[in-house]
C-alpha positions, 0 to 999 in steps of 0.5 A, a space after each residue: 124401654 129405657 135399657 137401663 130400666 130393663 137392666 134393673 127389671 133383669 137384674 131384680 128378676 135373676 138376684 129372685 127379689 121383688 122391687 115395689 119401685 118397678 114390677 111389684 105384684 099385681 102393680 101394687 103402689 107402697 106408696 098408695 098402701 103400704 101394708 098391702 105391699 108388704 103383704 104382697 112381698 110377704 106372699 112372694 116367694 123373694 126377698 122384696 125392696 121397698 123404695 118409696 122414690 121419696 115420696 110421703 107414706 101416710 100410716 093410720 096402724 102400725 107395720 110390721 118388716 120383717 128383717 129376712 124378707 124386706 128393706 124399705 127405703 128413701 120416703 117419709 112416713 108420716 104416722 102421727 095418726 096413730 092409735 096410742 100405743 102403736 108401734 109405726 114400724 115393728 122389726 120381727 121374724 114371728 113369722 119365720 119358721 126356719 133359723 137363719 141369721 140372715 136378717 144383716 142382709 137387709 135395711 131400713 136406709 134414707 127413711 124420715 120417721 113422724 109420729 105422736 107422742 102417744 104412739 112408737 116410732 120403731 120397734 125392735 121385737 119378736 115374741 118366739 123362743 129361736 135365738 137365731 131368728 132376731 129381732 135385727 135389722 141395720 138402721 142407717 140415714 134416718 130421722 124420728 121424731 115426734 113420739 113416745 119413744 122413737 126406738 125401742 129394743 125388746 125381745 130377740 134384738 143383739 149384734 147390729 147396728 145403726 149409723 148416720 140417725 138423729 133422735 130428736 123431739 121425742 118423749 123418751 130417745 130409745 128405750 129399752 124394755 125389762 127383762 127380755 129374752 135373748 136380747 141387749 148383747 153390743 148394739 153399736 151406734 154410728 154418728 148417732 144424737 140424740 138430741 132435744 127429748 124427754 129422756 134421751 136413753 132409759 135403759 131398762 133391759 140393761 143393754 150393751 152398746 158401743 157409741 162411735 162418734 155419738 152427741 148426747 145433746 140438749 135432753 131434759 134428763 140425757 140417759 138412764 143406764 142398766 149396763 156397759 158402755 163404750 161412748 165416744 163423741 160429747 154430750 151437751 145438757 144445761 146447767 142442772 141442780 140434780 144428775 142428768 145420767 143415771 147409772 143403776 145396777 139391773 137384779 143377776 146383771 153386770 152394773 152399769 159402766 160407762 166409760 168415755 173415751 179421751 177424745 170425748 168431752 162433756 159441755 154444759 149450757 152457759 159455761 163462762 170459766 166457772 162450773 155451772 154442774 154438779 155431780 153430773 151422774 148418779 149412782 146406785 152401786 158401788 160396781 158401777 163406774 165411769 170413766 171420766 172424759 178428757 175435756 170437759 166443760 163446766 160440769 165439775 163443781 163441789 160434788 165432784 163428778 158422779 154422785 154415789 158410791 161408785 167409782 170415777 177413773 181418769 182417762 186411760 191416756 193421763 191424768 184427769 185435768 178439768 176445764 
């Protein structure tokens, strides 16, 4: 046995962590049977690292990832055979009995997740009533494609981050479930791309979102937003006669407001010195607000920026001058 290999096992033992790439209980191979490997993790006394080591897992049914117990990393998960209505990965703390904020210690990282148009990719959802046991888990360096909904945020889902993720070729890229419990408080997206989906973002639950360096590109429809959204990045769209972003006001909630940083921009494909899209944002409430970006290409025209009773305000850095 090489000394480096021994050191990893020794360190894992000292930390109480099972690493299925090295010494999973009973020699369980996570690639050949991910559900069984997860069951082995959950039956142990410590957290578990499932490292797919660049290999491919084929799922025929969805699995539950407990964010207090398991880290999943480095491989391809093929969920194209998943039955309609199932989710490939459900992030949930439903099995826990002791309150714990530690769900942010574990993560899903380095995973390419592919599916079919009748199934879902990743669903964050717990149905218990303990608001400390959050359905929250960091995602990093991932791609999610081919699903009915790439990522779904539901109950007990709040206050965590996603970074360096590509969400594309789904019916809906990001979906938030309506009428959820204890959910929707700031979720942060860092360098996350939502592109080439039929609908980029469908916020039915009123989730507050912070986007840093994001890009929403060439979705059939860009976004339906129902809460406070701060966006730094760029949006690329094709010419459209209908608004591609809708700002809503849900009952008993703060109306949707989209604040775009002065460094952000919007570009309409085919722009050649003349605006090609009018009123690319719609509003259904006078309390909707859009802070228009500093730079725009081809998105102003006869009807201005927003259609409806909402308010348009210029960037904080100076007057709005469209290109």
